[in-house]
C-alpha positions as CSV (number, residue, x, y, z in Angstrom):
1,M,61.8,-15.3,-49.1
2,G,62.5,-14.9,-45.4
3,P,59.7,-15.2,-42.8
4,S,60.0,-11.6,-41.7
5,L,59.2,-10.4,-45.2
6,I,56.1,-12.6,-45.3
7,C,55.0,-11.2,-42.0
8,R,55.5,-7.6,-43.4
9,R,53.5,-8.5,-46.5
10,I,50.5,-9.8,-44.4
11,T,50.7,-6.8,-42.2
12,S,50.8,-4.4,-45.2
13,I,47.7,-6.2,-46.7
14,L,45.8,-5.6,-43.5
15,L,46.9,-2.0,-43.2
16,F,45.2,-1.3,-46.6
17,L,41.9,-2.7,-45.6
18,P,40.4,0.6,-44.1
19,A,40.9,2.4,-47.4
20,L,39.7,-0.5,-49.6
21,C,36.8,-1.9,-47.8
22,V,33.7,0.1,-48.8
23,A,30.1,-0.9,-49.1
24,S,29.2,-2.2,-52.6
25,T,25.9,-1.7,-54.3
26,G,24.6,-2.7,-57.7
27,A,22.5,-5.3,-59.4
28,D,25.0,-8.2,-59.1
29,T,25.6,-7.5,-55.4
30,S,21.9,-7.1,-54.7
31,K,21.2,-10.5,-56.2
32,L,24.1,-12.0,-54.3
33,Q,22.8,-10.5,-51.1
34,S,19.5,-12.1,-51.7
35,A,21.1,-15.5,-52.3
36,I,23.1,-15.3,-49.1
37,A,20.1,-14.2,-47.1
38,H,18.1,-17.1,-48.6
39,T,20.9,-19.6,-47.7
40,M,21.1,-18.4,-44.1
41,A,17.4,-18.0,-43.6
42,G,16.5,-19.1,-40.1
43,Q,20.1,-19.5,-39.0
44,H,21.4,-17.8,-35.8
45,G,24.8,-16.5,-36.8
46,A,26.4,-14.5,-39.6
47,A,27.9,-14.8,-43.1
48,V,30.3,-12.5,-45.0
49,V,31.4,-12.5,-48.6
50,L,34.4,-10.3,-49.4
51,D,36.0,-9.4,-52.7
52,V,39.6,-10.5,-52.4
53,H,41.2,-7.8,-54.6
54,S,39.2,-4.7,-53.6
55,G,38.3,-5.7,-50.1
56,R,34.7,-4.8,-50.6
57,V,31.9,-6.5,-48.7
58,L,29.9,-8.2,-51.5
59,A,27.2,-9.6,-49.2
60,V,26.6,-9.9,-45.5
61,Y,24.0,-11.7,-43.4
62,H,23.3,-10.2,-39.9
63,A,26.0,-7.4,-40.2
64,D,25.6,-6.6,-36.5
65,V,26.5,-10.2,-35.6
66,A,29.4,-10.3,-38.1
67,A,30.8,-7.1,-36.7
68,R,30.2,-7.5,-33.0
69,R,29.8,-11.2,-32.1
70,V,33.1,-12.5,-30.5
71,A,33.7,-16.2,-30.0
72,S,36.5,-18.8,-30.0
73,P,37.4,-19.8,-33.6
74,G,38.2,-23.4,-33.0
75,S,40.1,-25.1,-35.8
76,S,39.5,-22.3,-38.2
77,I,42.6,-20.7,-36.5
78,K,44.9,-23.7,-37.5
79,P,46.0,-22.2,-40.8
80,F,47.5,-19.3,-38.9
81,T,49.1,-21.6,-36.4
82,L,50.7,-23.4,-39.3
83,L,51.8,-20.1,-40.8
84,A,53.5,-19.2,-37.5
85,L,55.3,-22.5,-37.6
86,L,56.4,-22.0,-41.2
87,E,57.5,-18.4,-40.6
88,A,59.6,-19.5,-37.7
89,G,61.1,-22.4,-39.7
90,K,59.9,-24.9,-37.1
91,V,58.1,-27.3,-39.6
92,D,58.6,-28.3,-43.2
93,A,57.4,-31.1,-45.5
94,H,59.4,-33.6,-43.6
95,T,57.8,-32.8,-40.2
96,T,55.6,-35.9,-40.0
97,L,53.8,-37.3,-36.9
98,V,51.4,-40.3,-36.4
99,C,48.1,-39.1,-35.0
100,K,47.5,-40.4,-31.5
101,R,43.8,-39.8,-31.7
102,P,42.8,-39.9,-28.0
103,L,43.9,-36.5,-26.6
104,T,43.3,-34.6,-23.4
105,I,45.0,-31.4,-22.5
106,A,44.3,-29.5,-19.2
107,G,41.0,-31.3,-18.9
108,H,39.9,-30.6,-22.4
109,K,39.0,-33.8,-24.4
110,L,40.3,-33.2,-27.9
111,D,40.2,-36.6,-29.6
112,C,40.8,-36.4,-33.3
113,T,37.7,-37.2,-35.4
114,H,39.3,-37.4,-38.9
115,P,39.6,-40.7,-40.8
116,D,42.0,-43.1,-39.0
117,T,45.3,-43.4,-40.8
118,P,48.4,-45.4,-39.8
119,E,50.6,-43.2,-42.0
120,P,52.4,-40.2,-40.5
121,L,50.8,-36.9,-41.4
122,G,52.8,-33.9,-42.7
123,P,51.8,-30.3,-42.3
124,A,49.5,-30.1,-45.3
125,A,47.6,-33.4,-44.5
126,A,47.4,-32.5,-40.8
127,L,45.7,-29.2,-41.7
128,A,43.4,-30.9,-44.2
129,Y,42.4,-33.5,-41.6
130,S,42.4,-30.8,-38.8
131,C,44.5,-33.1,-36.7
132,N,44.6,-31.9,-33.1
133,S,47.3,-34.4,-32.2
134,Y,49.6,-32.9,-34.8
135,F,49.0,-29.3,-34.0
136,T,49.2,-29.6,-30.3
137,S,52.5,-31.5,-30.6
138,V,54.3,-29.2,-33.1
139,V,53.2,-25.9,-31.6
140,K,55.5,-26.7,-28.6
141,R,58.3,-25.7,-30.9
142,L,57.1,-22.1,-30.7
143,T,57.2,-19.7,-27.7
144,S,54.0,-18.2,-26.5
145,E,55.2,-14.8,-27.8
146,Q,55.8,-16.2,-31.3
147,L,52.3,-17.6,-31.6
148,R,50.6,-14.6,-30.1
149,D,52.6,-12.2,-32.3
150,S,51.8,-14.2,-35.4
151,F,48.1,-14.1,-34.7
152,V,48.2,-10.4,-34.1
153,R,50.1,-9.8,-37.4
154,A,47.3,-11.8,-39.1
155,G,44.8,-9.2,-37.9
156,F,43.3,-10.9,-34.9
157,G,42.6,-8.7,-31.9
158,S,41.9,-5.7,-34.2
159,V,38.9,-4.2,-36.0
160,T,38.7,-4.6,-39.7
161,H,36.9,-1.3,-40.6
162,L,34.6,-3.3,-42.7
163,E,31.5,-2.3,-40.7
164,P,30.9,0.6,-38.3
165,N,30.9,0.1,-34.5
166,E,32.9,-3.1,-34.7
167,A,34.0,-5.1,-31.8
168,S,37.4,-6.9,-31.9
169,G,38.5,-10.2,-30.6
170,S,41.5,-10.8,-28.5
171,V,44.8,-12.7,-28.4
172,A,46.3,-13.7,-25.0
173,L,49.8,-14.7,-24.1
174,A,49.8,-18.3,-23.1
175,P,51.2,-18.7,-19.6
176,S,51.9,-22.4,-19.9
177,P,52.6,-25.1,-22.4
178,E,49.1,-26.4,-22.0
179,E,47.5,-23.1,-22.8
180,L,49.8,-22.7,-25.8
181,Q,48.6,-26.1,-27.1
182,L,45.0,-25.1,-26.6
183,Q,45.5,-21.7,-28.3
184,A,47.1,-23.4,-31.3
185,I,43.7,-25.1,-32.1
186,G,41.5,-22.2,-31.1
187,E,40.3,-23.6,-27.8
188,W,41.9,-21.0,-25.5
189,G,43.3,-17.5,-25.5
190,V,42.0,-16.3,-28.9
191,S,38.6,-14.9,-29.9
192,V,37.4,-13.4,-33.2
193,T,34.5,-11.8,-34.9
194,P,33.2,-13.2,-38.2
195,L,34.6,-10.1,-39.9
196,E,38.0,-10.6,-38.4
197,L,38.1,-14.2,-39.6
198,A,36.9,-13.2,-43.1
199,S,39.5,-10.4,-43.2
200,A,42.3,-12.8,-42.1
201,Y,41.4,-15.3,-44.8
202,R,41.4,-12.6,-47.3
203,A,45.0,-11.9,-46.4
204,L,45.8,-15.6,-46.9
205,A,44.1,-15.5,-50.3
206,L,46.2,-12.5,-51.3
207,L,49.3,-14.2,-50.0
208,S,48.6,-17.3,-52.0
209,Q,48.9,-15.3,-55.2
210,K,52.5,-14.2,-54.4
211,N,54.6,-16.8,-56.1
212,S,57.8,-15.5,-54.4
213,D,56.4,-16.7,-51.0
214,A,55.8,-20.2,-52.3
215,K,58.8,-21.9,-50.7
216,V,57.5,-21.1,-47.2
217,T,53.8,-21.1,-47.7
218,A,53.1,-23.9,-50.2
219,L,52.3,-26.4,-47.5
220,L,49.7,-24.0,-46.0
221,F,47.8,-23.6,-49.2
222,E,48.1,-27.3,-50.1
223,G,46.5,-28.0,-46.7
224,L,43.7,-25.5,-47.2
225,Q,42.9,-27.0,-50.6
226,G,43.1,-30.5,-49.2
227,S,40.8,-29.6,-46.4
228,V,38.0,-29.1,-48.9
229,S,38.9,-31.6,-51.6
230,Y,39.3,-34.6,-49.2
231,G,39.5,-33.4,-45.6
232,M,37.2,-32.2,-42.8
233,A,35.8,-29.3,-44.8
234,H,34.8,-31.4,-47.8
235,A,31.1,-30.3,-47.4
236,A,32.2,-26.8,-48.5
237,Q,32.9,-27.9,-52.1
238,P,30.0,-26.8,-54.3
239,A,28.5,-28.8,-57.1
240,S,30.0,-26.4,-59.6
241,P,33.5,-26.9,-61.0
242,I,35.0,-24.0,-59.0
243,K,37.6,-25.3,-56.5
244,V,37.5,-24.0,-52.9
245,A,40.2,-23.8,-50.2
246,G,39.2,-23.3,-46.6
247,K,38.9,-24.6,-43.1
248,T,36.1,-25.5,-40.7
249,G,36.1,-24.9,-36.9
250,T,33.9,-26.2,-34.1
251,A,34.5,-24.2,-30.9
252,P,33.3,-24.6,-27.3
253,A,30.8,-21.9,-26.3
254,D,31.6,-19.7,-23.4
255,E,27.9,-19.4,-22.7
256,G,27.1,-23.1,-22.1
257,S,27.9,-26.8,-23.0
258,W,27.2,-26.4,-26.7
259,T,29.5,-25.5,-29.6
260,H,29.7,-22.8,-32.3
261,G,30.4,-23.7,-36.0
262,W,32.8,-21.9,-38.3
263,F,33.9,-22.0,-41.9
264,A,36.2,-19.6,-43.7
265,G,37.7,-20.0,-47.2
266,Y,38.2,-18.6,-50.6
267,A,37.7,-19.5,-54.3
268,P,38.9,-20.2,-56.9
269,A,41.6,-22.0,-54.9
270,E,44.3,-21.4,-57.5
271,N,43.5,-17.7,-58.1
272,P,41.2,-16.4,-55.3
273,T,38.7,-13.7,-56.1
274,F,36.3,-13.9,-53.1
275,V,36.2,-15.0,-49.5
276,V,33.3,-16.6,-47.6
277,A,33.1,-16.8,-43.9
278,V,30.2,-18.4,-41.9
279,F,29.5,-18.4,-38.2
280,L,26.7,-20.5,-36.6
281,E,25.5,-20.2,-33.1
282,K,25.0,-23.6,-31.5
283,G,26.4,-25.4,-34.6
284,H,29.3,-27.4,-35.9
285,G,32.0,-26.6,-38.5
286,S,30.4,-29.2,-40.9
287,D,27.1,-27.3,-40.7
288,A,28.8,-24.1,-41.6
289,A,30.6,-25.8,-44.5
290,V,27.4,-26.9,-46.0
291,L,26.0,-23.4,-46.0
292,A,29.3,-22.0,-47.4
293,S,29.1,-24.4,-50.4
294,K,25.8,-22.8,-51.4
295,M,27.4,-19.4,-51.0
296,F,30.4,-20.3,-53.2
297,E,28.0,-21.5,-55.8
298,A,25.9,-18.3,-55.6
299,V,29.0,-16.1,-56.0
300,A,30.3,-18.2,-58.9
301,E,26.9,-17.9,-60.7
302,S,26.8,-14.1,-60.0
303,R,30.3,-13.7,-61.5
304,D,29.5,-15.9,-64.5
305,E,26.3,-13.9,-65.2
306,H,28.2,-10.6,-64.9
307,L,30.9,-11.7,-67.3
308,A,28.3,-13.0,-69.7
309,T,26.4,-9.6,-69.6
310,V,29.7,-7.7,-70.1
311,G,30.6,-9.9,-73.0
312,S,27.2,-9.4,-74.7
313,Q,27.6,-5.6,-74.5
314,R,30.9,-5.6,-76.4
């Protein structure tokens, strides 16, 4: 399948969001809402759980923050950078690079913190390890317009219609190679709300179910699963058998010298039914992943209880 068709499919998924995303009520959702609130108790930030197929909000913590807090996404944007590269045919399974680890771009110190490996990383492993060295190198194969347009097609810079009175993030056009490199890893020129990030990951979850797209996108979904199974988002894997795919992000704050933490992902990884997104003020991606793991477990338990109830009534 050609890249342009993949782009149209992502765009069409997003266009249907206003009609599909309606508030959900009921016993199961109420219990899930309580579980999410308990998990996030005392945290400054937001959390969102979306149903992949219907687009409904299953649970939300601090809806006003989820809808209106705008911040840099950090490495949680990297799946969309990889998607842009795959769409443009600029990387494939053979595009491997050795991580240089120490990295400074335009005064930003961006040293890689993943486990040291002498072996070259391909796209999937680079995403799983959140390798800044890899992404800032390969993104130079794209033009500023290609990266910006791909982010916009993914839904960034637009409201989701999931909540009233939403704000929207923004996507800038990088004026230099250095800004392009920083934008690729969510450190410059792109900002999102928690709802925007959740909605964009929902589109990825839907795309993962379209087998006809596999030749182009397989590396992306392999990387998102690897991120949780062995990579930098491993703390998002719950104790239950459910397999999770997703990505962390730790982004510099505009307000001071601290960072904000992100996690966004979906489960089950092989056939997604729900998305979880967590945003933490003054936090790290690893902190957000720990909270997300509890939310994935709560959603899985809620679904299992619902299926058991339905089965007993037949």
